[in-house]
C-alpha positions in Angstrom: -132.5 38.5 171.4 -132.3 41.1 174.3 -132.5 38.3 176.8 -129.5 36.6 175.3 -127.5 39.8 175.2 -128.3 40.4 178.9 -127.3 36.8 179.8 -123.9 37.1 178.0 -123.3 40.6 179.5 -124.1 39.3 183.0 -121.8 36.3 182.5 -118.8 38.3 181.2 -119.2 41.1 183.7 -119.4 38.5 186.5 -116.2 36.9 185.2 -114.5 40.3 185.1 -115.7 41.4 188.5 -114.8 38.0 190.1 -111.3 37.8 188.6 -110.4 41.4 189.2 -111.8 41.3 192.7 -110.0 38.1 193.5 -106.7 39.5 192.2 -107.1 42.6 194.3 -108.0 40.4 197.3 -104.9 38.2 197.0 -102.4 40.8 195.6 -102.7 43.2 198.5 -100.8 46.1 197.0 -102.5 49.5 196.7 -100.7 50.1 193.4 -102.2 46.9 192.0 -105.6 47.8 193.3 -105.4 51.2 191.5 -104.1 49.4 188.4 -107.2 47.1 188.3 -109.6 49.7 189.4 -110.7 50.8 185.9 -111.5 47.2 184.9 -113.4 46.5 188.1 -115.3 49.8 188.0 -116.3 49.6 184.3 -117.5 46.0 184.6 -119.2 46.8 187.8 -121.4 49.2 185.8 -122.0 46.6 183.1 -123.0 44.1 185.8 -125.5 46.5 187.4 -127.1 47.1 184.0 -127.2 43.4 183.3 -128.7 42.6 186.6 -131.4 45.1 186.1 -132.2 43.4 182.7 -132.0 40.0 184.4 -134.4 41.1 187.1 -136.8 42.5 184.6 -137.0 39.1 182.9 -137.1 37.0 186.0 -138.9 39.0 188.6 -141.8 36.6 189.0 -139.5 33.7 189.6 -137.4 35.5 192.1 -140.5 36.7 194.0 -141.8 33.1 194.1 -138.4 31.9 195.5 -138.6 34.4 198.3 -142.0 33.1 199.3 -140.2 30.1 200.6 -139.6 30.7 204.3 -136.0 29.4 204.4 -135.0 31.4 201.3 -136.6 34.5 202.8 -134.6 34.0 206.0 -131.4 33.4 204.1 -132.0 36.6 202.1 -132.7 38.6 205.2 -129.5 37.3 206.9 -127.5 38.3 203.8 -129.0 41.8 203.7 -128.3 42.2 207.5 -124.7 41.0 206.9 -124.3 43.5 204.0 -125.7 46.4 206.1 -123.5 45.5 209.0 -120.4 45.3 206.9 -121.2 48.6 205.2 -121.6 50.1 208.7 -118.2 48.7 209.9 -116.5 50.0 206.7 -118.0 53.4 206.9 -117.2 53.8 210.5 -113.6 52.7 209.9 -112.4 55.9 208.3 -108.8 56.3 207.1 -107.2 59.2 208.9 -107.1 62.3 206.7 -103.3 62.6 206.9 -103.2 59.2 205.1 -106.3 59.5 203.0 -105.7 62.8 201.3 -102.2 62.0 199.9 -103.4 58.5 199.0 -106.4 60.0 197.1 -104.2 62.4 195.3 -101.8 59.7 194.2 -104.6 57.4 193.1 -106.1 60.3 191.0 -102.7 60.9 189.5 -102.2 57.2 188.7 -105.6 56.9 187.1 -105.1 60.0 185.0 -101.8 58.8 183.6 -103.4 55.8 181.8 
């Protein structure tokens, strides 16, 4: 039963994250991003919990997949790409004269829901 719940939660959270993320990607308005943020954030947490459950059920299979050299290389490349993109994003700070008012407005918008 727990396995089925985890599978459904993972599927629904993936749909929610994918659709909200794609909408924010294509509708490039900060106001829309703030509007979608609660959905994206909540289902992001649901997805994390679901992935933890999924990994607990399928860890042996995943480890056996990674023993394949090409899969391990692909995984390593993906991890390197992720780390590099985080590095670029974290070193691309928004100037404080823009960020502070933006953060205040975002907090104001989220609290008015």
